[in-house]
N, C-alpha and C positions, 0 to 999 in steps of 0.2 A: 533534608530527610528524604530518602527514596520513596517513590510512590508505592502504595500497597499493590498496585497492579503488577509490579515487576518483582515483588518480594518472592524469593525462591526461583527467580528466572535463571536462565542459563548463566553460569558464571563467566563464560567467555565475554570478552569485550565486544561492544557493538562493532559491526563491520562497516567499512566504507564501501561505496560502489563507484566503480570507474567504467564509463562507457566511451569507447573509442571508435570513431568512424563507422558507426552502425548504420546499415541500410537495410531496407526491407520493401519488397514489392509483392503485390498480389496480382498475378498476371502482368498486364501492361501498366498497372497503377502503382507508381512509386509512392509509398506511404511514409517511409523514413529515408531521408536523403543526407547521409554523411553526418550523423548525430554524434557529438562528443560532449560529455559533461562529467563533472566530478561531484560526488556527494561525500562530504567528510563524515567519518564515524561520529555518531551522536548528534548529527544535525538533521534539520528538516528542510527538504527541498520541495517547493510547490511547483507544479506544472500547470500553466494556464494557457488559454488560446481558444480560437474558434473551433467549433465542431468539425471533425474531419482533418484536424491538423496532425494527427499521429500520436497523440498523447497516450491513449490506452494501448496502442500497438507497441509503443516504447516500453511500457511496463511489462507487457506480455513477453517481449523479447528478453527482458532482464532475467526473468525466471524460466525462460525457454518454453513457455506455453506456445509461443510462436518462434520459429527458427529464423534468425536473421540471415540475410544473404551475404552480408559482409560485415567485418568489424570484430570487435572483442568486447566482452563484458567481464569485469573482474569484481567479485564479491569477497571482501576480506583478502585472503591470499590465493583464492581459487579463480583462475582465468579460463574463460571459454572462448575459443576462436570459432567464428562462423565457418562452416564447411568442414570442420574437423569432427569426425564421428565421436560421440560422447557415450562412454559405457554407462549402463543403467545405474551402476553404483555411484558414479560421479554426478549424474543428473539428480539422484536422490540426495546426495550430499549437498548439492547446490540448493535444492528446494527446502532442505531442512534449515538452511541458514536464512531463508527469506520467507516471511509470511506475506500472504496476499489477501486483501479484502476487496470484494467486488461490489458493484452497485446493486446487483441482484441477489445478494446474500449467499446463494448457492448452498443452503443447508439441505440435508437429507430429509425429505418430508415424512418418510416412514419411520424415522428414528426420533426418540425424545430429545429434548434439548441436552440432557445429560449425556446421552449416547452420541449425539452429534459432536460433542467436545472430547469425549473419552475415546471413541473408536479410532480416530486418526493417531492418537498417542500410542494406542496398542499396536496398530499396524506399522507405524513409521518409527517409533522410538522403542518398541518392544516392552512397554510398560505393562504390568499386570492390570487386569480390569479394576481391581481395588485401588491401586495407585493412581490410575488414570482418572477414575471417577472422583477420587478424593481431590485431585488437582483441579478437576472441572468444577466441583462444588465450591472450592476456595475462591476461584476466579469469578464464578457467578455471583457469589456473595459480595465480592468487591465492586461489581458493577450493578448491584442491587437487584439481581435476578435469580437468586437461589430458589425462590418460590416457584420459578418456572422450570425447574430441573425435570420434572416428570411430564411436562406438557410437550406436545408436538409443535413444530414451528408455526403451523397454520393457526394455532391458538395464541400466537404472540403478535404484537403490533409490529409494524415495519421497523420502528426505532429499536424495539427489543430484539428483533431478528438480526439487525445489523450489529448491535452490541454483542450478541451471541457469536456472530461470525468473527468479530474481533477477538473475543475470548478464545475461540477455537484456534485461531492462528497463534495467539500468545501462549497457549498451553504447550505448544511444540518447542518453545524456547528459541524463537528466531533471533538472529543478530541484526536483522533489518526488516522493515515492514513496507509493503507497497499497498497503496490505497487508490482504487480506481473509482473516482466520483462516488464516494461512500454515502453521500446524502442526496444524490440527484433523484432517487426514486422515493424520497420521503417528503412529506409536508414540512414546510419551514420550521414550524414549532416542534415537530418530532425530530428533525435533524439536529436541533440544538443539543439533545442528550447524547447523540453520537459524537458531535464535535467536542463535547465536554470530555468524553473518554479519550479522544485523540489528543486534546490539549494536555491531559494528564500524562499520556504516553510521551509526548514531546518533552514535558518537564522532567521525565526520568532520564532523558538522554538517548532514547531509542532512535536509531537511524531510520528516517522515514522519507519516502518519496510519495507525494500526494498529488494525484490529478484531481483538481477541484474547480468548481464554479463559485465557491464561497470566497469572495474577495476579502472579506474581513479576516477569515482564517489565514488566507495566503499572506496578508499584510502583517497580522499580529503574531502569528505562531511560527511561520517559516523563517529560516535563517537565510535562505537563498531562493530567489524567484526566477523561473525559467519560462519564457514566453515562446510558444511554438505557433507556426502557421505554415501550411502547405508542406508539411513533412520536415521542416527545418527549424532550428532554434534561431529566432530573429533578435532576441534580446535576453540578457540575464544579468542578475546582480542583486543588490540589496533591495528587499521588497519595498520599503518605504520610498526609496529613491525612484524606483520604476513606477510605482503607483502615482507619485506626485509629479514626476518629471521624466516621462519616458522619452528615450532618444529617438526611437523609430516611429515613423508615421503609422505603420501597420499596428504597432502596439497602442498608439494613441487612439486609433479608430476602435480597436477592440475594447479597450478600457472604457471609452466613452459610451459604447453600446451597452456593456454589462453594468456599469455604474448608473446608467440612466434608467434602468428598469425599475 
């Protein structure tokens, strides 16, 4: 049975993501060094690795919040080559396919929760205010937050704000979702409610790339685990195998450090 979170979602099939030879520098600092990886439609890929390994920059390059210096990103059937000027309509089309949830929520503080979710639908999808707000209320109810519709974000807990940010992205009908450390700014007990929503999304077959420090989520929910260090992919494969028997010494050191906390 499909999850209620995705009832009335975009009828398009979920999109795969293909990253080919992606590189990105900030000045003389090489942050991504020839990254290639495939994310199958309807699968969950977790990105783990030490701080500064390039994980967040990789996500930002996928939806072109950062412009890669070299390589290609393909979402569904749409390919973007680094260095090729991208018309605004094509950039909008790409971002309509990919929802992104940040660790810092990025909600509009001056808008109510309802307007935070409805306004992007009106601007990006051309929905009427009535249609957009009805969609927002439906999704808020499904994550247990309909009673917060009239509140401003500051009146919501961190876990509630992150669930609202997820709903805002889902309301646009994305074909894939990017999560950048969605629980890192939350207390562990609060992060559990956000992870529960993400698990439900994974169960629906939503294509997801998740930068996370939650090792249990990476092991139990993801289909594919990618370990990054120093701007490169150092190991990837089945999560259980990597967690229990990593092949690379750098992976062993990282897992030993995070599992020992």
